[in-house]
C-alpha positions in Angstrom: 139.1 296.3 56.8 138.6 293.7 59.5 135.9 291.9 57.4 138.0 291.9 54.4 140.8 290.2 56.3 138.5 287.6 57.6 137.2 286.8 54.1 140.7 286.4 52.8 141.7 284.1 55.6 138.5 282.1 55.0 139.0 281.8 51.4 142.7 280.6 51.9 141.5 278.0 54.3 138.9 276.6 52.0 141.4 276.7 49.2 143.7 274.6 51.2 141.2 272.2 52.3 139.5 271.7 48.9 142.2 269.2 47.5 142.2 266.9 50.6 138.4 267.0 50.9 138.1 266.2 47.2 140.4 263.2 47.5 138.6 261.8 50.6 135.1 262.2 49.0 136.3 260.7 45.7 137.2 257.4 47.5 133.9 255.4 47.7 135.4 251.9 48.1 138.9 252.1 49.5 141.6 249.7 48.7 142.2 247.0 51.5 145.8 248.0 52.1 144.8 251.7 52.2 142.0 250.9 54.8 144.3 248.8 57.0 146.8 251.7 56.9 144.0 253.9 58.2 143.4 251.5 61.0 147.0 251.4 62.0 147.8 255.0 61.6 145.9 257.5 63.7 146.7 260.5 61.7 146.6 261.4 58.0 148.9 263.8 56.4 148.0 265.7 53.3 150.7 267.6 51.5 149.2 270.7 49.9 151.0 273.2 47.9 150.8 276.8 49.2 152.6 279.9 48.3 152.7 281.0 52.0 154.5 278.5 54.3 153.4 280.3 57.4 149.7 280.2 56.5 149.8 276.4 55.7 151.3 275.7 59.1 148.4 277.5 60.7 145.8 275.4 59.1 147.5 271.9 59.5 145.9 271.1 62.8 142.2 271.7 61.8 142.9 269.9 58.5 144.3 266.8 60.2 141.3 266.6 62.6 138.8 267.0 59.7 140.5 264.2 57.7 140.6 261.9 60.7 136.9 262.4 61.2 136.1 261.6 57.6 138.3 258.5 57.7 136.6 257.2 60.8 133.2 257.8 59.3 134.1 255.8 56.3 135.4 253.0 58.4 132.4 252.9 60.7 130.0 252.5 57.8 128.2 249.0 57.7 128.9 248.3 54.1 132.6 249.1 54.6 132.8 246.8 57.6 131.2 244.0 55.6 133.7 244.7 52.8 136.6 244.6 55.2 135.4 241.3 56.7 135.1 239.8 53.2 138.5 241.0 52.3 140.0 239.4 55.5 138.2 236.2 54.7 139.3 236.3 51.2 142.9 236.9 52.3 142.6 233.9 54.6 141.4 231.8 51.8 144.3 233.0 49.7 146.7 231.9 52.4 145.0 228.5 52.6 145.2 228.1 48.9 148.9 229.1 48.9 149.6 226.4 51.6 147.6 223.9 49.6 149.5 224.8 46.5 152.8 224.3 48.3 151.7 220.9 49.5 150.6 219.9 46.0 153.9 221.1 44.7 155.8 219.0 47.3 153.6 216.0 46.5 154.3 216.4 42.8 158.1 216.7 43.5 157.9 213.4 45.6 156.0 211.6 42.8 158.6 212.8 40.3 161.5 211.6 42.5 159.7 208.3 42.9 159.2 207.9 39.2 162.9 208.7 38.6 163.8 206.1 41.3 161.6 203.5 39.6 163.1 204.2 36.2 166.6 203.9 37.7 165.6 200.5 39.3 164.2 199.4 35.9 167.5 200.4 34.2 169.4 198.3 36.8 167.2 195.4 36.4 167.9 195.4 32.7 171.6 195.7 33.3 171.5 192.7 35.6 169.6 190.7 33.0 172.2 191.6 30.4 175.0 190.6 32.9 173.3 187.3 33.5 173.0 186.5 29.8 176.7 187.4 29.4 177.6 185.1 32.3 175.6 182.3 30.8 177.2 182.8 27.5 180.6 182.9 29.0 180.0 179.7 30.9 178.9 178.0 27.7 182.1 179.2 26.0 184.2 177.9 28.8 182.5 174.5 28.7 183.1 174.3 25.0 186.7 175.3 25.6 187.2 172.7 28.1 185.6 170.0 25.9 187.8 171.0 22.9 190.8 171.0 25.2 190.1 167.5 26.4 189.5 166.4 22.9 192.8 168.0 21.7 194.8 166.5 24.5 193.2 163.1 24.4 192.8 162.5 20.8 189.9 160.9 19.1 190.6 157.4 20.7 189.8 158.4 24.2 193.2 159.5 25.2 191.7 162.0 27.7 190.7 159.1 30.0 194.1 157.6 29.8 195.7 161.0 30.6 193.5 161.1 33.7 194.5 157.7 34.7 198.1 158.6 34.2 197.7 161.6 36.3 196.1 159.5 39.1 198.9 157.0 38.9 201.4 159.8 39.1 199.7 161.1 42.3 199.8 157.7 43.8 203.5 157.4 43.1 204.1 160.7 44.7 202.1 159.7 47.8 204.1 156.5 48.0 207.4 158.4 47.8 206.3 160.7 50.5 205.3 157.7 52.7 208.7 156.2 52.1 210.5 159.4 53.1 208.3 159.7 56.2 209.1 156.1 57.2 212.8 156.5 56.7 212.9 159.7 58.8 210.9 158.3 61.7 212.8 154.9 61.6 216.1 156.9 61.8 215.0 159.1 64.6 213.3 156.3 66.5 216.4 154.1 66.4 218.7 156.9 67.6 216.3 157.9 70.4 216.1 154.3 71.5 219.8 153.7 71.7 220.2 154.7 75.3 217.4 152.5 76.4 218.8 149.5 74.5 222.2 150.0 76.1 220.7 149.6 79.5 219.0 146.3 78.6 221.9 144.5 77.0 225.4 143.5 78.1 227.0 142.9 74.7 227.0 144.9 71.5 225.8 141.9 69.6 222.6 141.8 71.5 221.7 145.3 70.2 220.7 143.9 66.9 217.3 142.7 67.8 216.0 145.6 69.9 217.4 148.1 67.3 215.6 146.2 64.5 212.4 146.1 66.4 212.6 149.9 67.0 213.5 150.6 63.3 210.5 148.6 62.0 208.0 149.9 64.5 209.1 153.5 64.1 208.9 153.2 60.2 205.3 151.9 60.5 204.6 154.6 63.1 205.8 157.3 60.6 203.5 156.1 57.8 200.6 155.8 60.1 201.2 159.2 61.6 201.3 160.9 58.1 197.9 159.2 57.1 196.3 160.0 60.4 197.3 163.6 60.9 196.8 164.6 57.2 196.4 168.4 57.2 195.7 168.8 60.9 199.2 169.9 61.8 197.9 172.0 64.8 195.9 169.2 66.4 198.1 168.4 69.4 195.7 165.9 70.9 195.6 163.8 67.7 199.3 163.8 67.4 200.0 162.8 71.0 197.1 160.2 70.9 198.9 158.4 67.9 202.2 158.4 69.7 200.7 157.3 73.0 198.8 154.4 71.2 202.0 153.1 69.7 203.9 153.4 73.0 201.2 151.6 75.0 200.9 148.7 72.4 204.6 148.2 72.0 205.3 148.4 75.8 202.6 145.9 76.6 203.8 143.7 73.8 207.3 143.7 75.3 205.8 142.9 78.8 203.9 139.9 77.3 207.2 138.5 76.1 208.6 138.2 79.7 207.7 135.7 82.5 204.2 134.8 83.0 202.0 136.4 85.7 201.6 134.3 88.7 198.4 134.5 91.0 200.1 136.4 93.8 200.7 140.0 94.8 204.5 139.9 94.3 204.2 138.7 90.7 201.4 141.3 90.0 203.5 144.1 91.4 206.5 143.0 89.5 204.6 142.9 86.2 203.0 146.4 86.9 206.5 148.0 87.4 207.9 146.3 84.3 204.9 147.3 82.2 205.2 150.9 83.4 208.9 151.0 82.4 208.3 149.5 79.0 205.4 151.8 78.2 207.4 154.8 79.4 210.4 153.9 77.2 208.4 153.4 74.1 206.3 156.6 74.8 209.6 158.5 74.9 210.7 157.0 71.5 207.4 157.6 69.7 207.0 161.0 71.1 210.5 161.9 69.8 209.5 160.5 66.3 206.3 162.5 66.4 208.1 165.7 67.2 210.5 165.1 64.4 207.8 164.4 61.9 205.8 167.4 62.9 208.8 169.6 62.4 209.5 168.1 58.9 205.9 168.6 57.9 205.8 172.2 59.0 209.1 173.1 57.4 208.1 171.5 54.1 210.7 168.6 54.2 207.8 166.3 54.0 204.3 166.7 52.5 201.2 166.0 54.4 198.6 163.6 53.0 197.1 164.3 50.5 199.8 166.3 48.5 197.2 168.3 46.4 
């Protein structure tokens, strides 16, 4: 009975081992991933169907040990090692090829973008050329329109030239009228500002006629000169004060020259210096007042600076 039980247990063991051994022996050249899994996993599990769960549990340990030995033998063979090295090199070459392919794809994308940009620039160049042609055509049309307008306004007998001359004459008349207004305002302001000084120099009202007339004429001339000198430089203070100072000094020295002659002594020289200082100061006061009034009129628009246009 004991021998019969031993035979039964041996037969069940061999029957349980046969499916796994057949699977291992049937694998001559293992797949790379399957071999790599054998390298990383120390044990191999084989699911075998058995009617008796208790008997299968008893034979698991020796079955695992046998499968591990056979796997190690397969991996330790020389031809398998060469094959594994070749597979690793092949995998490396595949990775390098992938990287080169990615680089080529990036280069192709860059070339495509560059071509698109060049095409866009060419389109813009064409648009610019079309715009330039349109502009040149528009200029030609404008010139023709101007010529036809001049012909229509002037007539066939050269009336355009006469119209231009008439416009120039009109401008001159306007400039003259502005100069007259400027001279009038400056003469009026200068005469009024010089009245207190004239009262100190005369004893009778009939004697005021000469100094007032001189102030009126000199201030009128100053107004015209001021307008043509300042022009559009209304904020140039130095220029405006320079014109007023020049008129004041010239008129003051002219008044001094009409007095007694200079004698070759210190007393006469001192007397003339004092009189000259007084005359120049008085005239500076008059012309500075006129300059301030004219500057106010020009800035407020009561008078037009030269030139009007």
